[in-house]
N, C-alpha and C positions, 0 to 999 in steps of 0.2 A: 504494500500500500504506500509506503514511503517513497518507493521508486517511482510510482505513478504520479504522486503529488509533485515530486521533484522534477520529473520530466514535463509535467503540465506547467509548473512555474517557469522552468527553463524555456519552454516554447513561448510562453507569454512575454518573457523578457528578451527573446532573441530579436535581432534586427529584422526589420521588414524588408520587403523587396520593392518598396515604393520608388526607390531611386534607380532600380535596375533598368536596363535597356528595355524598350518596348512599352511605352506608356499606353496601356489599354484603358478602356473606359472605367473599369473598376479602380484602377490606380489614380486616375484623375479625380474620380468621385471621392476616393479616400483622402487625397490631398486637400481638396476643397472642403470636405467635411471636417478635417483636422484643423484647418485654418478657421473655419466657422466656430468650432468648439473652443479654440483658444480665445477667439474674440468674445464668445459668450462667457467664458470663465473670467476674463478680464472685466466684463460688464458686471458680473456678480460681485467681483472684488470692489469695483468702483461704487456700486450701490451701497455696499456695507461700509465702505470708507466714508462716503457722503453722509450716511445716516449717523455714523459714529461722530463725525464732526458737527452735525446739526443737533446733537444733544443726547444721543443714545449712550455716549460715554459716561453720562451721569448715572446710568442705571447700574446698580451693583450686580456683579457677576455677568450680566448680559452685555454690559458696555465693553469690557475687555474681550469678550467673545466676538463681538462685532468687529473689533480691530483685528483679532486673530483670523476671523473669516475673510476680511478684506485682504490681508497679507497672503493667506492661503490661496485665494482666488487668483491673485497675480502670479504667485509662484507656480501654481498648476498650469496657468496659461503659458508661461515661459517653458515649463517642463514639457508640455505637450509639443511645443515647437522645437525644442532642443533634443528631445528624446522620444521620437515617434514609435513607441512600442505599445503593444496591447496592454501590458501591465500598467503603463502610465495612464492609459484610458480607463482601466478599471479602478485605479486609485482615485483618479479625478472624478469618476462617476460615484464612487463611495463618498467623497467629499461633498459632491452636489446633492446626493441623496440625504446625507446627514444635515446639510443646510436646509433643504426643503422640509425634512422631517421636523427640525427644530422650529421652523416657522409654523408648520401645521400644529405642533404641540402648543406653541405659544398662542396661537389663535383659538384653540379649543379649550385647554384647561390651564394654560399658563406655563411658563418656564422660569424656574428659579425665582418665583414670586412676582413675575411680570407677565401680564396678559396683553397680547397685541390685539389691535382692532383692524378690521378690514378697511376702515376709513383712514388709517394711518398712511403716511407717505410711503410710496413704493411697495406696498403690500401686494396689491394685485399684479403689479409688474413683476415683482420678485417671484410670485407663484408661477406666472407664465414663463419667465426667463429660466428659472431653475428647472421647471418641468421639461422645457424644450432642450435645455443643456443636457440634462440627464439622459433623455432619449437619444439625442445626437451622439453623445459619448458612447452609449451602448451600441448604437448602430455602427459608429466608426470602429469600435473595438472588434465587433463581429466581422465587419468588412475586412479589417486588417488581418484578422486571424484566417480569413478565407483566401487571402491572396497567396499565390504560390511563392515559395521562398527560393532564393538563389543560394546555392551551396557556397559557403565561405563568405557570404555577403556581410559587410560591416555596416550596412545601412546607408552607406555613402555612395555617390556615383562612382563608377569605375574610372580609374585614371589610366590613361594610355602610358604604357611603358616605353621609354625611349629605346630606339633601336641603335644599331651601330652608326656612328657618325661618319658620313661620307663627305670628303672634301672635294671641291671642284678644282680642276687644274687650270 
């Protein structure tokens, strides 16, 4: 069982073939979806930073979590751009699901003694953006896992190796 879990994690963390030669439709879709996911994660980070600056920082426990959520949104956006692996997508999806779950809990029963209202700033926008981001990250991760891999690929475009130097006479 440990071997299967190890191979599953290794497969998720292995480089994708997005940059391999032969950009097919799925590869282009995966690239565009990844860029969209990174933008959505940055948007989530911006919303949380904006709300933290506008007064949520005064709320005990929730205030520091808003700042942490903002920083995490920006970090995951950069990570998705810098390290395009299925594991990155799954971790970013987990972050987004946790953020969305915290908002839903805060709306329904309250979170750490604070209950959010649907009429508050950015609540409906956050619900929509976080839901779309979660779905997009899951689709991107599934699409990336379905792409064929290139043996020995480092995830970077192949570099032409210089041949023998020929001098003109």
